[in-house]
N, C-alpha and C positions, 0 to 999 in steps of 0.2 A: 504494500500500499504506499502510495506516495505521500510525501510530506503535505503536499497541498490538500489530498483528500481527507488526510487526518484532521487538518485545521478546519476543513469544512464540516466534518462530522462533529467535532468539539464545539464550533459555533452554533451548529443546529441545536445540539443537546443543551447548551446555555440558554438558548431561546426557548426551548420547550420548558425547562424548569422555571424560568422566569414567568412564562405564561401561566404555569401551574400555580406559582406563588400569587400572581395578580388575581387568578380566579379564586384562590382560597380566600385572599383578603376581602374580595368583592362578596363571596358567599357568607363569611363572617359578619361582614357589615349589614348584609341582608337579614341574617338571623338575629343580630342585635335589634336592628329596627323592628322585626316582627315581635321580639320579646317586649320591646318598649310599648307594644300595643298589646291589650289583653289576650286577644284572639282574633281572627278573621271576622270583622264585623263589631267586633267589641270596642269599648271605650278607649280612645287614645290618651295615654298617660304620660306627661313630660315633667321633669324636675322644674320647680319655680318657687316663688314666695307664696306662703300661706299665712294669713293673719286671723286672729280671733278678735281684732279690735272693732269696737262699734263704728257704725258709719261707714263701712267699707263696701257697701252695696249688698243687696240681698243675695245670700249665698248659702250653700250647704257645705259643711266641713264634716268628713266622715272617714272611717277605715276603708282605704282602698283594697278590694279583694281580688281586683284583676290580676291575672297570672303574668308575671315579668319582674323586673328589677325593683319595681315600686310598690310590690304587694306588702300589704300590711301597714304602709305608710298612711298617715293623715293627708288627705287630699281635699281639694275643694273644687266645686263647680257651680255656676250660677244657679240660684233657686228656680229661675224659670226655665232652666235648660239643664236639669240634673243628670240626664242620661248622656250629655255632650262630652267634649274633651275635658280632662282633669289635669289640674295642677298638683303634683305630689310634693310633700314637704321635707321627706328624708326623716322625718320623726315617726317611729314605729309605736302602734299601740294595739292591744287586744280588745279592750273597751275604752269608750271616749264619750266626753260630753263637755260642752262649753255654754257660757252665757257671760254677757257683760266683760268681755276681755279675759276671762279666766278659763282655764281648760284643765280637766282631769284626765290623765293618761294611765291606764293600768296596763303595764308592760312586762315582759319576760325578760329576765337578764340571762343571756347565754353565757355558757362557761360552767366549770365545775363538775362534779359528779351528778348533781341534781338540779334541774331547772329551778330558778327561783323568780319572784315576782315583785314588783314594786308599784306603788301608787305614786305618780309623779303630777305636781302641780305644775302647770304651764302659764306663763305670762302670754299677753297679746301676741307676742312675736314667737310663740313656742319654745321660749328659753325656760329652763328648769328653774321653779322657785324653791321647792322643797321636795323630798322624797320619802317615802315611808314603806318599809317591808310589809309585804301582805303574807298572810298565814296560810294562803290556799290559792286555788285557781280563779282567776278574775271572771265576774259574771255580771255585775251591774254597776253603773257609775252615774251620778248626777251632780250638776252644779246649780246652786240657788239662782233665781233670777237675777238678783243683783250682784253675783259674783263673788260673794263673801264666805259662802259656806260649800262644801264639798262632801259627798257621801260616797261609799263604795261597798260592794259585797263580795264576798269570795266564798267559794265551796272549800270547807276544811274536811268534808268527809262526804264521798259521792261526787257525782259530776252531774246530776240532772234533777229538775224540779218535779218531773213526771212521776216518779215514785215517792216513797215515804222514808227511804233509807238514805238520808242526807243530812249533812249539818253545814250551816252557813255561819258568817261572821259579818256583821256590817259596822262599819266605822263612819263617824262624823268628824270633819275638821273644820274649825273656825279660823278662816285665813287672816281674820283681823288680830286675833290674839295669838294663834298658832296652837291653841289648845285642840288636842286629839282625844276624842271619845273612842277608844279602841274597839268597843263593842257596846251595841244598843242593849245588850243583855244586863248592863249595869243601870238601866233607866228603871224606874218602878213602873211595873205593869198593873193597870186599873182594869179589871174585867167584871163586867156586871156590877159595877159600883164598888167593887172590893179589890183591895191588894192581892195580886195573884203571884205565885212563885211555882215553878215547875222547872226541873232540870233539862226538860226537852225543848224549851223555848228556843225558837229561832226567828230572826227577822231578815228581810231582804226588800229590795225595790223601794228606795226612798224617793219622794218627790217632795220639793220644798214650797211653801207659800210665799207669795210675792213680798211680804213683810220680813221675811227670813227669821220669824220668831217661832214658827211651827213647821210641821212636816206630816206627811201621810206615808204609810209603809205597810208591809205584810207582816203579821205575827203568825207563826204556825206553833201550835202545841196541842197535844193530845189527838193527833190525826186530823186536825181541822186547820183551816186557815181564817184569818180575821183581818178586816181593814182596821188599822189604828191611826189615831192622830196624836202626834207627839208635841209636847211642849218643852221647847229647849231651856226656857228659864227654870220651869219646875222639875225638869229631868223626869218626866212621866210619859207614858204612852197609855191611850185609853181605847179600848175596843169599841167600835162603832157598828160593824156588820160582819157576818160570816160569809165565807167563800168569795174572797177578792183576793187577787194576786197581782203584784207588780203595778201598783197604781200609778197614774202620770196625771198630775193637775193641769187643767187648761189655763191658758194665759190668762183668762178673765177670773180665774179662781173659783168658778161655779160648778165644775164637773170634773169628774175623774174618769178616765178610760182605763180598764182592767181586764185582765183575763180571768175566766171563771171555769171551774171544773163543771162540767155537765154529764150527768147520769146517762150511761148507755154508750158513751164513746170510748175509743180504745185506750187502754191504760197508758200507751206510750204517747198518745195523742189526745189529751183529755179537755183541752181547753178551746172555749170560744171567746170573742171579744165583746164587752159590754161597756156602755157609758153610764155613770151614776150621777144624777142630778142631786147636789149636795143639800139644796133647799127641800125638796121633796122627798129625797132618798128612793126616787123611782129609777128602776134600771131600764136601758133601751138596748136590746140586742143589735149588733151591727151586721152589716151585710158582707161579712167574711166568713165563708163555711169551712175554711181550713183551721187547723189547730195553730195557733199563734204562740209561741215560747218566747216572748220578748217584752221588754218594758218599752210600750209605746211612746212615741214622740209626736207632739202637737206642731204641726207646721203652722198653723193659725188657729183661731177659735172655731174654725168649721172643719178642719182637715187633719186627719192622722197619717202618721207614716210609721211603718213597722217593717221587720225583716223575716223573710221565710227562706228555707233552704234553697240554694241554687247550685249551678254546676260548679262554681268556684268557691263555695262556702255559704253566701247568702246574696240574696237580692232585696231590694227595697220596694215596698208597695205603698199605695196611697189609698185612703178610704174617706168618704164622709162621715163626720161625727154624729149625725143626727139619725142614723139608721137606714138611710136612703141610699140609692146608687148601687155601685158594685165596686170591688177592688180593681186596681189599675196598676200596673207595673210602672215604677218611678225611675228606678236605676238598677242596672246589672251589676253583679259583683261588688256590693257595698254593704256596709254595716255600721251601726253606732252613729247616725247621724245628729248634727246639731244645726239648727237653722239661725243664722245670724243675719243681722242687717245694719 
């Protein structure tokens, strides 16, 4: 073989290798772009600034469940186009809520032999203000309307509300003083007009009143659940009604949406959604026939938002609060929304 032919073969091989390298780079870039989008036809998610500050326009901030590099990050989308493109923050949360420029983020800490969890208070720029270790798996989180109080619930035994073999711990934090009530079980329970004590007492699903002096929550004891109203100054909780779970107070303070166990439904999916008028104590069933295991959010005084299982973990749905209409999908691959304006 002549020297000229050898040089020609070598040059051809170099060009082929270069072409393969370029093709690999193009394909890798294409795959990265595909990953930055949840899935074909799914929401587009890009990194950017996310704020909890009031006055930033009507928007929804939530845990992004879309598959890709921004999964589990707090993301935002316009309230009038919640299914459109999303801006991801880089801050990851398992459960989240926000109001008046304050956020509460229940997150997992990776590393170590066993996964641990923290409740992290966030400011309007999503910077950590304080952090508190959690005794179990995060499940519920709420911030008061004025942004001065936060509450969260974790499973310390079991991992589902559907059965009876579970234990929860619910904590309250006053952000003005830094005082942490590690467990609502330290409050005095008033049941049927008398002080009540039982080792099986559990609380979950706190929702605060607008004046930030009281709250509603679920109390479980003796195989039953109760709606309770809590008085923060007196450190008492008083039972109001049986068979109410995960209450959420309307912005005008007149109604609670909640999930209720309905006889005859499957043990693993026992709930239906109802609204309770606090003045008349009259219940209204809502037009959602599926079992909802969520603490519903009020988008406004007329509209509710909640999650149901989806292809990538959870999807958000919306529903009228007066019992009319029908459920409508609000956003794919999303969980734990807070509506800010």
